[in-house]
C-alpha positions in Angstrom: 157.7 181.9 223.2 155.9 184.9 224.6 152.2 184.2 225.4 150.1 187.1 224.6 146.3 187.5 226.7 144.2 188.9 224.4 141.1 190.6 226.4 138.6 193.0 225.0 136.8 195.6 226.7 133.3 194.6 226.9 133.8 191.2 225.6 135.3 189.7 229.4 134.7 186.5 230.4 133.5 186.3 234.2 136.7 184.9 236.8 139.2 186.9 234.7 139.5 184.3 231.7 140.8 185.9 229.0 138.6 185.8 225.3 141.8 184.3 223.2 145.7 183.7 223.7 148.2 183.8 221.5 151.8 181.9 221.8 153.7 182.6 219.2 152.0 182.2 215.7 149.0 180.5 217.3 145.8 182.1 218.4 143.2 180.0 220.3 140.0 181.7 221.3 137.8 180.8 224.0 133.7 182.1 223.4 133.2 184.9 221.7 129.9 186.0 222.4 127.4 188.5 220.6 127.2 191.3 223.4 127.0 194.6 221.5 130.4 195.9 221.3 129.4 199.7 222.3 126.9 198.7 225.4 128.5 195.5 226.4 124.9 194.1 226.1 123.6 191.0 225.0 120.8 191.7 222.4 117.5 189.2 222.5 117.6 188.3 218.7 119.8 185.5 217.2 120.2 187.9 214.0 121.8 190.5 216.1 123.8 188.5 218.2 125.1 186.5 215.5 126.4 189.4 213.5 127.9 190.7 216.8 129.7 187.7 217.6 131.1 187.7 214.0 132.1 191.4 214.3 133.8 190.5 218.1 135.5 187.5 216.1 137.2 190.2 213.6 137.9 192.7 217.1 139.9 189.6 218.9 141.9 188.7 215.5 142.6 192.7 214.7 144.1 192.7 218.8 145.7 189.7 218.2 147.7 191.1 215.1 145.5 188.8 213.0 143.1 189.1 210.0 140.5 186.5 208.7 142.9 184.7 206.5 144.6 183.5 209.2 141.6 181.4 210.7 142.1 177.5 210.4 139.1 176.6 212.3 135.8 178.4 213.6 133.5 176.4 215.7 130.1 178.0 215.9 127.2 177.0 218.9 123.9 177.9 219.0 121.6 177.3 221.5 118.9 175.7 219.7 119.1 173.9 216.6 116.7 176.0 215.0 118.8 179.1 214.9 121.5 177.2 213.2 121.3 178.7 209.3 121.8 182.4 211.0 125.2 182.5 211.7 126.1 180.3 209.1 125.1 183.0 206.8 127.8 185.1 208.6 129.9 182.7 208.1 129.7 182.8 204.3 129.8 186.5 204.5 132.8 186.9 206.2 134.8 183.9 204.5 132.9 184.4 201.0 135.8 182.3 198.7 134.9 178.8 199.4 138.6 178.1 198.4 139.7 180.2 201.5 137.5 179.3 204.5 138.4 177.7 207.2 137.5 174.5 208.5 133.7 175.1 210.5 131.6 172.9 213.1 128.0 173.9 213.9 126.1 172.3 216.9 123.8 172.6 219.3 125.1 173.5 223.4 123.9 174.5 226.5 125.1 178.0 226.1 124.7 180.1 229.7 125.0 183.3 227.9 123.0 184.5 224.7 122.2 182.3 221.5 125.3 182.2 220.0 129.1 182.2 220.1 132.0 181.1 218.3 135.2 180.1 218.8 138.2 180.2 216.5 141.8 178.4 216.3 144.0 180.9 214.2 148.1 180.6 212.8 149.8 183.5 211.6 153.5 182.3 210.9 
């Protein structure tokens, strides 16, 4: 199977690590953060970072030739448990049908860049 490295301008990881990798029907991402896709800068607030992280997730999927319907699992990382509800609002917005939502895990983690990050596993046959 052919490996497709996914890199998005403005969302590059340090040390030349791709933001995601697709091998055949499987896509696995690294941390997708809440950088502003135009300026490449990290907003200060959890609301803006959450909005951007989900928009950036969609960009990664599109670059890989996938859609939100292909997401099997999303992991949401928040720097503080007090920020947990904000990205969950966007999860419900991006995946509005409770019968078609991917598995989800949200937890507090020592994030290096920003307040919110997401990781996804997607599959497209």
